[in-house]
TORTI-931291 format. One record per residue: residue number from 1; residue in three letters; x, y, z of N, C-alpha, C in turn. Coordinates in nm, 2 decimals, decimal comma, padded with zeros to 4 digits. Example, Ala and Ser with C-alpha at 12.3 -4.5 7.8 and 13.67 -1.06 7.14 Angstrom:
2
R   resi   resn     n.px     n.py     n.pz    ca.px    ca.py    ca.pz     c.px     c.py     c.pz
R      1    Ala    01,32   -00,57    00,78    01,23   -00,45    00,78    01,32   -00,33    00,78
R      2    Ser    01,28   -00,22    00,71    01,37   -00,11    00,71    01,29    00,00    00,79
! end
This chain:
294
R   resi   resn     n.px     n.py     n.pz    ca.px    ca.py    ca.pz     c.px     c.py     c.pz
R      1    Met   -07,26    13,15    00,91   -07,34    13,04    00,92   -07,32    12,95    00,81
R      2    Gly   -07,30    12,80    00,85   -07,27    12,71    00,74   -07,40    12,66    00,66
R      3    His   -07,38    12,62    00,55   -07,49    12,57    00,46   -07,48    12,44    00,43
R      4    Lys   -07,59    12,38    00,39   -07,60    12,24    00,33   -07,62    12,22    00,20
R      5    Leu   -07,58    12,13    00,13   -07,62    12,11    00,00   -07,70    11,98   -00,01
R      6    Ile   -07,82    12,00   -00,06   -07,93    11,90   -00,08   -07,95    11,87   -00,21
R      7    Gly   -07,96    11,76   -00,27   -07,99    11,74   -00,41   -07,92    11,62   -00,47
R      8    Ala   -07,97    11,57   -00,57   -07,91    11,46   -00,64   -07,80    11,50   -00,72
R      9    Arg   -07,84    11,61   -00,81   -07,75    11,65   -00,91   -07,69    11,78   -00,87
R     10    Pro   -07,56    11,82   -00,91   -07,51    11,96   -00,88   -07,59    12,07   -00,95
R     11    Ser   -07,66    12,05   -01,04   -07,75    12,16   -01,11   -07,86    12,18   -01,03
R     12    Ser   -07,91    12,09   -00,93   -08,03    12,11   -00,84   -07,99    12,15   -00,71
R     13    Tyr   -07,86    12,18   -00,67   -07,83    12,21   -00,53   -07,89    12,35   -00,51
R     14    Arg   -07,96    12,35   -00,39   -08,00    12,48   -00,33   -07,95    12,50   -00,19
R     15    Leu   -07,94    12,63   -00,16   -07,89    12,67   -00,02   -08,01    12,67    00,07
R     16    Val   -07,99    12,61    00,18   -08,09    12,61    00,29   -08,03    12,69    00,41
R     17    Gly   -08,12    12,79    00,44   -08,07    12,88    00,55   -08,17    13,01    00,54
R     18    Phe   -08,11    13,13    00,59   -08,19    13,24    00,59   -08,14    13,33    00,49
R     19    Gly   -08,08    13,28    00,38   -08,05    13,37    00,28   -08,17    13,41    00,20
R     20    Ser   -08,15    13,49    00,09   -08,25    13,52    00,00   -08,30    13,39   -00,10
R     21    Pro   -08,42    13,41   -00,14   -08,49    13,30   -00,21   -08,42    13,29   -00,37
R     22    Pro   -08,42    13,19   -00,42   -08,35    13,18   -00,55   -08,43    13,26   -00,66
R     23    Arg   -08,36    13,30   -00,76   -08,43    13,37   -00,88   -08,55    13,31   -00,93
R     24    Ser   -08,53    13,17   -00,92   -08,67    13,10   -00,99   -08,79    13,12   -00,91
R     25    Gly   -08,80    13,17   -00,79   -08,90    13,18   -00,70   -08,94    13,06   -00,64
R     26    Lys   -08,89    12,95   -00,67   -08,92    12,82   -00,60   -08,84    12,79   -00,49
R     27    Leu   -08,90    12,76   -00,36   -08,82    12,73   -00,25   -08,83    12,58   -00,22
R     28    His   -08,71    12,54   -00,15   -08,72    12,39   -00,11   -08,82    12,39    00,01
R     29    Pro   -08,87    12,26    00,04   -08,96    12,26    00,17   -08,89    12,30    00,28
R     30    Met   -08,77    12,26    00,30   -08,69    12,30    00,43   -08,69    12,45    00,43
R     31    Asn   -08,64    12,53    00,34   -08,65    12,67    00,32   -08,77    12,73    00,36
R     32    Arg   -08,89    12,68    00,30   -09,01    12,74    00,34   -09,05    12,73    00,50
R     33    Trp   -09,00    12,62    00,56   -09,04    12,60    00,71   -08,95    12,71    00,77
R     34    Met   -08,82    12,74    00,73   -08,74    12,82    00,81   -08,79    12,96    00,79
R     35    Tyr   -08,84    13,00    00,67   -08,89    13,13    00,65   -09,02    13,18    00,74
R     36    Arg   -09,10    13,05    00,75   -09,22    13,06    00,84   -09,18    13,08    00,98
R     37    Val   -09,08    13,00    01,03   -09,04    13,03    01,17   -08,97    13,17    01,19
R     38    Arg   -08,89    13,20    01,11   -08,85    13,34    01,12   -08,95    13,46    01,11
R     39    Phe   -09,06    13,44    01,03   -09,16    13,53    01,03   -09,24    13,53    01,16
R     40    Leu   -09,26    13,41    01,22   -09,34    13,40    01,34   -09,27    13,47    01,45
R     41    Leu   -09,12    13,44    01,46   -09,05    13,49    01,58   -09,04    13,66    01,57
R     42    Thr   -09,04    13,70    01,44   -09,03    13,86    01,42   -09,15    13,91    01,46
R     43    Gly   -09,27    13,86    01,45   -09,39    13,90    01,46   -09,42    13,91    01,64
R     44    Leu   -09,37    13,79    01,69   -09,39    13,78    01,84   -09,30    13,89    01,90
R     45    Leu   -09,18    13,92    01,85   -09,09    14,03    01,93   -09,16    14,17    01,91
R     46    Ile   -09,21    14,19    01,77   -09,27    14,32    01,76   -09,41    14,34    01,86
R     47    Ala   -09,48    14,22    01,87   -09,60    14,24    01,95   -09,57    14,27    02,11
R     48    Gly   -09,46    14,20    02,14   -09,41    14,20    02,29   -09,36    14,34    02,31
R     49    Ala   -09,28    14,40    02,21   -09,25    14,54    02,23   -09,36    14,63    02,23
R     50    Leu   -09,45    14,61    02,14   -09,59    14,71    02,16   -09,66    14,70    02,29
R     51    Val   -09,67    14,58    02,34   -09,73    14,55    02,47   -09,66    14,63    02,59
R     52    Ala   -09,52    14,62    02,58   -09,44    14,67    02,69   -09,45    14,83    02,68
R     53    Thr   -09,45    14,86    02,55   -09,46    15,02    02,53   -09,58    15,06    02,57
R     54    Ala   -09,69    14,99    02,54   -09,83    15,05    02,58   -09,83    15,04    02,75
R     55    Gly   -09,79    14,94    02,81   -09,79    14,94    02,95   -09,72    15,04    03,00
R     56    Arg   -09,61    15,07    02,96   -09,52    15,18    03,03   -09,59    15,32    03,00
R     57    Ala   -09,67    15,34    02,89   -09,74    15,45    02,86   -09,86    15,48    02,94
R     58    Gln   -09,93    15,36    02,99   -10,05    15,38    03,06   -10,00    15,41    03,19
R     59    Ala   -09,90    15,35    03,26   -09,87    15,36    03,40   -09,80    15,50    03,41
R     60    Arg   -09,86    15,57    03,51   -09,81    15,71    03,55   -09,75    15,72    03,68
R     61    Gly   -09,65    15,79    03,70   -09,58    15,83    03,83   -09,56    15,70    03,91
R     62    Thr   -09,55    15,74    04,04   -09,51    15,63    04,13   -09,59    15,66    04,26
R     63    Val   -09,62    15,53    04,34   -09,69    15,52    04,45   -09,61    15,45    04,55
R     64    Gln   -09,58    15,51    04,67   -09,50    15,45    04,78   -09,60    15,43    04,90
R     65    Leu   -09,61    15,31    04,95   -09,69    15,27    05,06   -09,60    15,28    05,19
R     66    His   -09,64    15,35    05,28   -09,56    15,38    05,41   -09,54    15,24    05,47
R     67    Thr   -09,63    15,15    05,48   -09,62    15,02    05,54   -09,70    14,92    05,48
R     68    Pro   -09,65    14,81    05,42   -09,74    14,72    05,35   -09,81    14,63    05,45
R     69    Val   -09,77    14,61    05,59   -09,84    14,55    05,68   -09,91    14,65    05,77
R     70    Val   -10,05    14,63    05,78   -10,12    14,72    05,86   -10,22    14,65    05,97
R     71    Lys   -10,20    14,71    06,08   -10,27    14,64    06,20   -10,42    14,71    06,20
R     72    Glu   -10,50    14,61    06,25   -10,64    14,67    06,27   -10,66    14,75    06,38
R     73    Asp   -10,74    14,87    06,38   -10,75    14,95    06,47   -10,91    14,98    06,50
R     74    Asp   -10,98    14,90    06,59   -11,12    14,92    06,62   -11,21    14,91    06,48
R     75    Gly   -11,16    14,79    06,42   -11,25    14,76    06,29   -11,21    14,83    06,18
R     76    Thr   -11,09    14,92    06,17   -11,04    14,99    06,04   -10,89    14,95    06,03
R     77    Trp   -10,85    14,97    05,91   -10,72    14,96    05,88   -10,68    15,10    05,80
R     78    Lys   -10,58    15,18    05,86   -10,54    15,31    05,79   -10,42    15,29    05,71
R     79    Leu   -10,44    15,33    05,58   -10,33    15,32    05,49   -10,27    15,47    05,45
R     80    Arg   -10,14    15,47    05,43   -10,07    15,60    05,41   -09,99    15,59    05,27
R     81    Phe   -10,01    15,69    05,19   -09,91    15,68    05,06   -09,86    15,80    05,04
R     82    Thr   -09,75    15,81    04,96   -09,68    15,91    04,90   -09,68    15,89    04,76
R     83    Ile   -09,76    15,99    04,68   -09,79    15,97    04,55   -09,72    16,07    04,46
R     84    Asn   -09,65    16,04    04,37   -09,58    16,11    04,27   -09,65    16,11    04,14
R     85    Tyr   -09,72    16,21    04,09   -09,80    16,19    03,97   -09,69    16,21    03,85
R     86    Gly   -09,58    16,23    03,86   -09,48    16,23    03,75   -09,46    16,37    03,69
R     87    Ser   -09,57    16,45    03,70   -09,57    16,59    03,65   -09,67    16,65    03,71
R     88    Val   -09,67    16,78    03,70   -09,77    16,88    03,77   -09,91    16,84    03,71
R     89    Pro   -10,02    16,78    03,77   -10,14    16,76    03,71   -10,22    16,86    03,65
R     90    His   -10,31    16,86    03,55   -10,38    16,96    03,50   -10,50    17,01    03,59
R     91    Met   -10,53    16,94    03,69   -10,64    16,97    03,78   -10,60    16,94    03,92
R     92    Ala   -10,67    17,01    04,03   -10,62    17,00    04,16   -10,66    16,86    04,22
R     93    His   -10,77    16,80    04,19   -10,81    16,67    04,22   -10,82    16,57    04,11
R     94    Ile   -10,75    16,45    04,13   -10,75    16,35    04,03   -10,84    16,24    04,06
R     95    Pro   -10,95    16,21    04,01   -11,04    16,10    04,03   -10,97    15,97    04,01
R     96    Val   -10,97    15,87    04,09   -10,90    15,75    04,08   -11,00    15,63    04,14
R     97    Ile   -10,96    15,50    04,12   -11,02    15,39    04,19   -10,92    15,30    04,24
R     98    Phe   -10,93    15,28    04,37   -10,85    15,19    04,44   -10,92    15,04    04,43
R     99    Ser   -10,84    14,96    04,36   -10,90    14,83    04,33   -10,82    14,73    04,44
R    100    Phe   -10,88    14,66    04,53   -10,82    14,57    04,62   -10,87    14,42    04,58
R    101    Lys   -10,78    14,35    04,53   -10,81    14,20    04,50   -10,76    14,12    04,59
R    102    Pro   -10,84    14,04    04,67   -10,80    13,95    04,78   -10,72    13,84    04,72
R    103    Thr   -10,61    13,80    04,78   -10,52    13,68    04,74   -10,51    13,58    04,85
R    104    Ala   -10,54    13,62    04,97   -10,54    13,52    05,09   -10,62    13,58    05,19
R    105    Ile   -10,69    13,49    05,27   -10,78    13,55    05,39   -10,70    13,46    05,52
R    106    Tyr   -10,71    13,54    05,62   -10,66    13,48    05,75   -10,77    13,43    05,83
R    107    Glu   -10,80    13,30    05,81   -10,89    13,24    05,89   -10,88    13,20    06,01
R    108    Arg   -10,98    13,19    06,10   -10,99    13,16    06,24   -11,11    13,06    06,26
R    109    Ala   -11,05    12,94    06,29   -11,16    12,82    06,28   -11,14    12,73    06,41
R    110    Leu   -11,26    12,67    06,47   -11,25    12,58    06,57   -11,25    12,44    06,50
R    111    Thr   -11,15    12,37    06,53   -11,13    12,23    06,49   -11,15    12,13    06,59
R    112    Asp   -11,14    12,01    06,55   -11,17    11,89    06,65   -11,05    11,89    06,75
R    113    Ala   -10,91    11,92    06,69   -10,80    11,93    06,77   -10,79    12,04    06,87
R    114    Ser   -10,86    12,16    06,81   -10,87    12,27    06,91   -11,02    12,32    06,91
R    115    Pro   -11,11    12,25    07,00   -11,24    12,28    06,99   -11,28    12,41    07,05
R    116    Asn   -11,19    12,47    07,15   -11,23    12,58    07,23   -11,15    12,70    07,19
R    117    Lys   -11,03    12,69    07,13   -10,94    12,81    07,09   -10,94    12,81    06,93
R    118    Pro   -10,97    12,91    06,87   -10,96    12,92    06,73   -10,83    12,91    06,68
R    119    Val   -10,81    12,82    06,55   -10,68    12,81    06,51   -10,67    12,92    06,37
R    120    Arg   -10,56    12,99    06,37   -10,53    13,09    06,26   -10,46    13,03    06,16
R    121    Thr   -10,52    13,01    06,04   -10,45    12,97    05,92   -10,47    13,06    05,80
R    122    Arg   -10,38    13,05    05,71   -10,37    13,12    05,58   -10,44    13,06    05,47
R    123    Lys   -10,55    13,10    05,41   -10,62    13,04    05,31   -10,60    13,12    05,17
R    124    Pro   -10,54    13,06    05,08   -10,53    13,12    04,95   -10,65    13,13    04,88
R    125    Ile   -10,67    13,25    04,81   -10,79    13,28    04,73   -10,75    13,28    04,58
R    126    Val   -10,82    13,21    04,50   -10,80    13,22    04,36   -10,92    13,26    04,27
R    127    Asn   -10,88    13,37    04,20   -10,98    13,45    04,13   -11,08    13,51    04,21
R    128    Gly   -11,03    13,59    04,32   -11,12    13,67    04,41   -11,18    13,78    04,33
R    129    Ile   -11,28    13,82    04,39   -11,35    13,95    04,33   -11,30    14,07    04,40
R    130    Ala   -11,25    14,17    04,32   -11,18    14,29    04,37   -11,29    14,37    04,42
R    131    Ile   -11,25    14,45    04,54   -11,32    14,54    04,62   -11,27    14,69    04,56
R    132    Asn   -11,36    14,76    04,49   -11,33    14,88    04,43   -11,38    14,99    04,52
R    133    Val   -11,29    15,10    04,54   -11,33    15,21    04,63   -11,29    15,34    04,54
R    134    Ser   -11,38    15,43    04,52   -11,36    15,54    04,44   -11,32    15,65    04,54
R    135    Asp   -11,24    15,73    04,48   -11,19    15,86    04,57   -11,12    15,97    04,46
R    136    Gln   -11,09    16,07    04,52   -11,01    16,18    04,45   -10,88    16,21    04,54
R    137    Ile   -10,78    16,21    04,47   -10,63    16,25    04,51   -10,61    16,38    04,48
R    138    Gly   -10,58    16,48    04,60   -10,57    16,61    04,57   -10,41    16,64    04,56
R    139    Phe   -10,38    16,73    04,46   -10,25    16,78    04,44   -10,22    16,93    04,45
R    140    Ala   -10,31    16,98    04,54   -10,29    17,13    04,55   -10,31    17,17    04,70
R    141    Asp   -10,26    17,28    04,74   -10,26    17,32    04,87   -10,39    17,42    04,89
R    142    Met   -10,38    17,49    05,00   -10,51    17,57    05,04   -10,50    17,68    04,95
R    143    Ser   -10,39    17,73    04,90   -10,39    17,83    04,81   -10,42    17,80    04,66
R    144    Gly   -10,43    17,69    04,62   -10,46    17,63    04,49   -10,34    17,61    04,41
R    145    Lys   -10,22    17,62    04,46   -10,11    17,58    04,39   -10,10    17,44    04,37
R    146    Leu   -10,07    17,41    04,26   -10,04    17,24    04,22   -09,91    17,20    04,24
R    147    Phe   -09,90    17,06    04,27   -09,78    17,00    04,31   -09,80    16,86    04,22
R    148    Lys   -09,67    16,81    04,21   -09,67    16,68    04,14   -09,67    16,56    04,26
R    149    Ile   -09,63    16,59    04,39   -09,62    16,51    04,49   -09,71    16,54    04,58
R    150    Thr   -09,79    16,43    04,65   -09,88    16,46    04,76   -09,87    16,34    04,86
R    151    Lys   -09,94    16,36    04,98   -09,96    16,27    05,08   -10,10    16,23    05,08
R    152    Tyr   -10,14    16,11    05,07   -10,27    16,06    05,08   -10,29    15,95    05,18
R    153    Lys   -10,42    15,98    05,25   -10,46    15,87    05,37   -10,59    15,81    05,34
R    154    Thr   -10,62    15,70    05,37   -10,75    15,65    05,35   -10,77    15,54    05,45
R    155    Lys   -10,90    15,50    05,48   -10,93    15,39    05,58   -11,02    15,28    05,52
R    156    Leu   -10,99    15,17    05,54   -11,06    15,04    05,50   -11,14    14,99    05,62
R    157    Thr   -11,27    14,96    05,62   -11,35    14,91    05,72   -11,42    14,77    05,68
R    158    Arg   -11,45    14,69    05,80   -11,52    14,56    05,77   -11,66    14,58    05,72
R    159    Arg   -11,73    14,70    05,73   -11,84    14,74    05,68   -11,83    14,74    05,53
R    160    Ala   -11,72    14,77    05,46   -11,70    14,76    05,31   -11,66    14,63    05,27
R    161    Asp   -11,68    14,54    05,34   -11,63    14,38    05,31   -11,50    14,35    05,31
R    162    Phe   -11,42    14,43    05,40   -11,28    14,39    05,41   -11,26    14,31    05,52
R    163    Glu   -11,18    14,21    05,51   -11,14    14,12    05,63   -10,98    14,10    05,63
R    164    Ala   -10,94    14,06    05,75   -10,80    14,04    05,77   -10,74    13,93    05,65
R    165    Gly   -10,64    13,98    05,57   -10,59    13,90    05,49   -10,47    13,98    05,40
R    166    Glu   -10,46    13,93    05,27   -10,37    13,99    05,18   -10,44    14,01    05,05
R    167    Tyr   -10,41    14,15    05,00   -10,46    14,20    04,89   -10,36    14,27    04,79
R    168    Asp   -10,40    14,25    04,66   -10,31    14,32    04,56   -10,38    14,46    04,54
R    169    Leu   -10,33    14,57    04,54   -10,40    14,68    04,53   -10,33    14,76    04,40
R    170    Thr   -10,43    14,81    04,32   -10,39    14,87    04,20   -10,48    15,01    04,19
R    171    Ile   -10,41    15,12    04,17   -10,48    15,26    04,16   -10,50    15,29    04,03
R    172    Lys   -10,62    15,29    03,99   -10,67    15,32    03,84   -10,70    15,44    03,83
R    173    Leu   -10,66    15,52    03,72   -10,70    15,66    03,69   -10,85    15,64    03,61
R    174    Val   -10,94    15,72    03,65   -11,06    15,71    03,58   -11,05    15,76    03,44
R    175    Gly   -10,95    15,85    03,40   -10,95    15,89    03,26   -10,87    15,78    03,17
R    176    Gly   -10,82    15,68    03,23   -10,75    15,56    03,17   -10,60    15,56    03,22
R    177    Gly   -10,57    15,43    03,22   -10,41    15,40    03,28   -10,42    15,37    03,43
R    178    Thr   -10,29    15,36    03,49   -10,30    15,33    03,62   -10,18    15,43    03,68
R    179    Leu   -10,20    15,45    03,82   -10,11    15,54    03,89   -10,02    15,44    03,96
R    180    Gly   -09,87    15,46    03,92   -09,78    15,36    04,01   -09,81    15,21    03,96
R    181    Arg   -09,74    15,12    04,03   -09,74    14,98    04,01   -09,84    14,91    04,11
R    182    Arg   -09,87    14,78    04,08   -09,95    14,71    04,18   -09,88    14,68    04,30
R    183    Met   -09,93    14,68    04,42   -09,88    14,67    04,54   -09,94    14,54    04,63
R    184    Arg   -09,87    14,50    04,72   -09,93    14,38    04,81   -09,95    14,44    04,95
R    185    Ile   -10,05    14,44    05,00   -10,08    14,49    05,12   -10,14    14,38    05,22
R    186    Lys   -10,10    14,36    05,35   -10,14    14,28    05,44   -10,22    14,34    05,55
R    187    Leu   -10,35    14,30    05,57   -10,44    14,36    05,68   -10,43    14,25    05,78
R    188    Gln   -10,36    14,29    05,91   -10,37    14,20    06,02   -10,49    14,21    06,09
R    189    Gly   -10,53    14,13    06,16   -10,66    14,14    06,25   -10,72    14,00    06,28
R    190    Asp   -10,81    13,98    06,36   -10,88    13,86    06,39   -11,03    13,87    06,33
R    191    Asn   -11,04    13,77    06,23   -11,17    13,74    06,17   -11,26    13,68    06,26
R    192    Lys   -11,39    13,67    06,22   -11,48    13,59    06,30   -11,46    13,44    06,29
R    193    Ala   -11,48    13,38    06,41   -11,43    13,24    06,41   -11,53    13,14    06,33
R    194    Ile   -11,49    13,04    06,27   -11,57    12,96    06,20   -11,56    12,80    06,25
R    195    Asp   -11,67    12,74    06,27   -11,68    12,61    06,33   -11,66    12,52    06,23
R    196    Arg   -11,54    12,45    06,23   -11,51    12,33    06,13   -11,49    12,21    06,21
R    197    Arg   -11,57    12,19    06,31   -11,54    12,07    06,40   -11,65    11,96    06,32
R    198    Ala   -11,61    11,84    06,33   -11,69    11,73    06,26   -11,82    11,72    06,32
R    199    Val   -11,92    11,71    06,25   -12,05    11,69    06,30   -12,09    11,55    06,31
R    200    Val   -12,14    11,51    06,42   -12,16    11,36    06,46   -12,31    11,36    06,49
R    201    Phe   -12,38    11,26    06,40   -12,53    11,26    06,39   -12,55    11,12    06,48
R    202    Thr   -12,60    11,15    06,60   -12,63    11,02    06,70   -12,78    11,04    06,74
R    203    Ala   -12,85    10,93    06,73   -13,00    10,93    06,75   -13,01    10,90    06,91
R    204    Lys   -13,10    10,99    06,96   -13,14    10,97    07,11   -13,20    10,86    07,13
R    205    Ala   -13,19    10,78    07,24   -13,26    10,66    07,30   -13,40    10,72    07,31
R    206    Pro   -13,50    10,63    07,25   -13,65    10,65    07,28   -13,69    10,66    07,42
R    207    Lys   -13,78    10,75    07,45   -13,83    10,76    07,60   -13,92    10,64    07,63
R    208    Glu   -13,92    10,59    07,74   -14,02    10,48    07,78   -14,16    10,56    07,79
R    209    Lys   -14,27    10,51    07,73   -14,39    10,55    07,75   -14,45    10,50    07,88
R    210    Lys   -14,50    10,59    07,96   -14,56    10,56    08,09   -14,71    10,52    08,05
R    211    Pro   -14,75    10,41    08,14   -14,89    10,35    08,10   -15,00    10,47    08,11
R    212    Glu   -15,10    10,45    08,03   -15,20    10,56    08,04   -15,29    10,53    08,16
R    213    Lys   -15,33    10,63    08,23   -15,41    10,62    08,36   -15,56    10,65    08,32
R    214    Lys   -15,62    10,56    08,37   -15,77    10,55    08,37   -15,83    10,67    08,45
R    215    Ser   -15,96    10,70    08,40   -16,02    10,80    08,48   -16,05    10,78    08,62
R    216    Trp   -16,07    10,64    08,66   -16,10    10,61    08,78   -15,98    10,58    08,88
R    217    Glu   -15,87    10,59    08,82   -15,74    10,56    08,89   -15,70    10,68    08,95
R    218    Glu   -15,65    10,68    09,08   -15,60    10,79    09,15   -15,47    10,83    09,08
R    219    Pro   -15,46    10,98    09,08   -15,33    11,02    09,02   -15,20    11,00    09,12
R    220    Glu   -15,10    10,99    09,05   -14,96    10,96    09,14   -14,95    11,08    09,23
R    221    Asn   -14,88    11,06    09,35   -14,84    11,16    09,44   -14,71    11,22    09,39
R    222    Asp   -14,69    11,33    09,32   -14,56    11,38    09,28   -14,52    11,50    09,36
R    223    Gly   -14,60    11,52    09,46   -14,55    11,64    09,56   -14,61    11,76    09,53
R    224    Lys   -14,69    11,77    09,42   -14,73    11,91    09,38   -14,89    11,91    09,45
R    225    Pro   -14,92    12,04    09,51   -15,05    12,04    09,56   -15,17    12,03    09,46
R    226    Arg   -15,26    11,96    09,50   -15,39    11,94    09,40   -15,52    11,98    09,47
R    227    Ala   -15,61    12,02    09,39   -15,74    12,07    09,43   -15,81    11,95    09,51
R    228    Val   -15,86    11,97    09,62   -15,94    11,87    09,69   -16,09    11,87    09,67
R    229    Glu   -16,15    11,78    09,62   -16,29    11,76    09,58   -16,37    11,74    09,72
R    230    Asp   -16,48    11,84    09,73   -16,57    11,86    09,84   -16,67    11,73    09,85
R    231    Met   -16,65    11,63    09,93   -16,73    11,51    09,93   -16,85    11,51    10,04
R    232    Gly   -16,86    11,64    10,11   -16,95    11,64    10,21   -16,89    11,59    10,36
R    233    Pro   -16,99    11,60    10,46   -16,93    11,56    10,59   -16,87    11,41    10,59
R    234    Asp   -16,77    11,39    10,67   -16,73    11,24    10,70   -16,83    11,18    10,78
R    235    Leu   -16,88    11,07    10,71   -16,99    10,98    10,80   -16,94    10,85    10,81
R    236    Ser   -16,80    10,82    10,81   -16,74    10,70    10,81   -16,76    10,65    10,96
R    237    Asp   -16,77    10,74    11,06   -16,77    10,68    11,20   -16,90    10,66    11,25
R    238    Ile   -17,01    10,69    11,18   -17,14    10,67    11,22   -17,17    10,52    11,19
R    239    Pro   -17,23    10,45    11,29   -17,26    10,31    11,25   -17,39    10,30    11,17
R    240    Asp   -17,41    10,18    11,10   -17,53    10,18    11,02   -17,64    10,11    11,12
R    241    Leu   -17,76    10,15    11,09   -17,88    10,11    11,18   -17,97    10,02    11,09
R    242    Pro   -18,03    09,94    11,15   -18,14    09,85    11,07   -18,25    09,93    11,03
R    243    Asp   -18,31    09,88    10,94   -18,44    09,94    10,88   -18,55    09,96    10,97
R    244    Glu   -18,56    09,87    11,08   -18,65    09,89    11,17   -18,66    10,01    11,27
R    245    Asp   -18,53    10,04    11,28   -18,48    10,15    11,38   -18,49    10,29    11,31
R    246    Val   -18,49    10,29    11,18   -18,49    10,41    11,12   -18,63    10,47    11,11
R    247    Glu   -18,64    10,61    11,17   -18,76    10,67    11,16   -18,81    10,71    11,03
R    248    Pro   -18,92    10,72    10,98   -18,97    10,78    10,86   -18,93    10,91    10,83
R    249    Gln   -18,90    10,96    10,72   -18,86    11,09    10,71   -18,98    11,18    10,70
R    250    Val   -19,10    11,14    10,65   -19,22    11,23    10,66   -19,30    11,20    10,78
R    251    Lys   -19,32    11,31    10,87   -19,40    11,30    10,99   -19,53    11,38    10,99
R    252    Gly   -19,63    11,33    11,04   -19,76    11,40    11,06   -19,77    11,50    11,17
R    253    Pro   -19,87    11,57    11,18   -19,88    11,67    11,29   -19,88    11,60    11,43
R    254    Pro   -19,83    11,66    11,53   -19,83    11,59    11,66   -19,96    11,57    11,71
R    255    Ser   -19,98    11,44    11,78   -20,12    11,43    11,83   -20,14    11,51    11,97
R    256    Glu   -20,25    11,57    11,99   -20,28    11,64    12,12   -20,40    11,57    12,19
R    257    Asp   -20,39    11,59    12,32   -20,49    11,52    12,41   -20,61    11,60    12,40
R    258    Pro   -20,75    11,52    12,40   -20,88    11,61    12,39   -20,89    11,67    12,49
R    259    Lys   -20,97    11,80    12,47   -21,01    11,89    12,58   -21,12    11,84    12,66
R    260    Gln   -21,12    11,88    12,80   -21,22    11,84    12,89   -21,35    11,91    12,86
R    261    Gly   -21,47    11,86    12,87   -21,61    11,90    12,87   -21,65    11,92    12,71
R    262    Gly   -21,59    11,88    12,62   -21,63    11,86    12,48   -21,58    11,74    12,42
R    263    Cys   -21,64    11,74    12,29   -21,60    11,63    12,21   -21,48    11,66    12,12
R    264    Gly   -21,44    11,79    12,11   -21,36    11,82    12,04   -21,37    11,84    11,88
R    265    Cys   -21,51    11,85    11,84   -21,52    11,85    11,72   -21,62    11,98    11,71
R    266    His   -21,67    12,01    11,58   -21,75    12,11    11,55   -21,87    12,06    11,44
R    267    Gln   -21,98    12,12    11,45   -22,09    12,09    11,36   -22,07    12,13    11,21
R    268    Val   -22,13    12,04    11,12   -22,11    12,07    10,99   -22,19    12,19    10,96
R    269    Gly   -22,15    12,30    10,88   -22,21    12,41    10,84   -22,17    12,53    10,94
R    270    Ser   -22,12    12,50    11,06   -22,09    12,62    11,15   -21,95    12,67    11,11
R    271    Leu   -21,95    12,80    11,13   -21,81    12,86    11,11   -21,74    12,88    11,22
R    272    Pro   -21,61    12,87    11,20   -21,53    12,88    11,32   -21,53    13,03    11,37
R    273    Pro   -21,48    13,05    11,49   -21,48    13,19    11,53   -21,37    13,25    11,46
R    274    Ser   -21,42    13,38    11,42   -21,32    13,47    11,33   -21,24    13,55    11,42
R    275    Gly   -21,13    13,60    11,36   -21,04    13,68    11,42   -21,09    13,83    11,42
R    276    Leu   -21,21    13,86    11,35   -21,26    13,99    11,36   -21,39    14,01    11,44
R    277    Ala   -21,42    13,91    11,53   -21,53    13,92    11,61   -21,53    14,04    11,72
R    278    Trp   -21,43    14,08    11,75   -21,40    14,18    11,85   -21,43    14,31    11,79
R    279    Leu   -21,47    14,33    11,65   -21,48    14,47    11,59   -21,63    14,51    11,63
R    280    Gly   -21,72    14,40    11,66   -21,87    14,45    11,67   -21,89    14,53    11,80
R    281    Pro   -21,85    14,51    11,91   -21,86    14,57    12,03   -21,81    14,72    12,01
R    282    Leu   -21,69    14,72    11,94   -21,61    14,85    11,93   -21,70    14,94    11,85
R    283    Val   -21,76    14,89    11,73   -21,85    14,98    11,66   -21,97    15,03    11,74
R    284    Leu   -22,02    14,94    11,80   -22,15    14,97    11,87   -22,12    15,08    11,98
R    285    Gly   -22,01    15,06    12,05   -21,97    15,17    12,14   -21,95    15,32    12,08
R    286    Ala   -21,89    15,30    11,98   -21,85    15,43    11,89   -22,00    15,50    11,87
R    287    Gly   -22,09    15,42    11,81   -22,23    15,46    11,79   -22,29    15,53    11,90
R    288    Leu   -22,28    15,47    12,03   -22,34    15,53    12,14   -22,28    15,67    12,18
R    289    Val   -22,14    15,66    12,17   -22,08    15,78    12,19   -22,14    15,91    12,11
R    290    Leu   -22,15    15,88    11,99   -22,18    15,99    11,89   -22,33    16,04    11,92
R    291    Arg   -22,40    15,93    11,95   -22,56    15,97    11,96   -22,56    16,06    12,10
R    292    Arg   -22,49    16,04    12,21   -22,50    16,12    12,32   -22,45    16,26    12,30
R    293    Arg   -22,34    16,27    12,20   -22,30    16,41    12,17   -22,40    16,49    12,10
R    294    Arg   -22,47    16,42    12,02   -22,57    16,49    11,95   -22,68    16,54    12,03
! end
């Protein structure tokens, strides 16, 4: 590496570069800046190496997804994995958390251009909320023998808030770290259609008000049967009579002709013949009969 000579006098010449500082302990301003840059670069390299080493230490084994594109079957998506734990685990079942982070959704929407048939579009999702599913992965057979490689199956349902779209899957170990690397999964299917047509607000024409009907006006004949009020017999065909020809409503007893041989009157104080006058002879006859028997 070349060096520069800076200074007004030969006695004050100092080297500018990555060499050791002078014996006097004083550095030129340019040398100070270069030492700071070198120290910063070294620190960044060390930090990156530590992060990479820690990341490799946390990730364990490998996970292979049989198919990254899964079709919906009666509201469910079936996933199949081949999991290599990296070594024989210390227990038969390893508790894990499947973390599905949505990155895109397959939207079906009704638009103005297609008002009857939904249009399918891909909608990216930024900072989506992950859906976590807890489960256990078994690494042992029926006899209890442990293996480092196993087959695993799981189902995703719409009841668990899954929709057709794209997800980033990370399998996290409950004890710490991850199992394998992050995977991209596509769930195919038809989501519920969304109405995105423009809403038009139009005011309806006001209805014409019908004139109010008076109580004495006859109702309109609209064809519906109505109750008929009983007004009595129809007297429209009977002609009107003058007042002189109309008989009085209150009539006295009918007049009778006077009987012959009498005046047709009775004296004051005399009683009219009673309806019980015939009882006298009857009682007298009964008395005579009883007397003869004695």
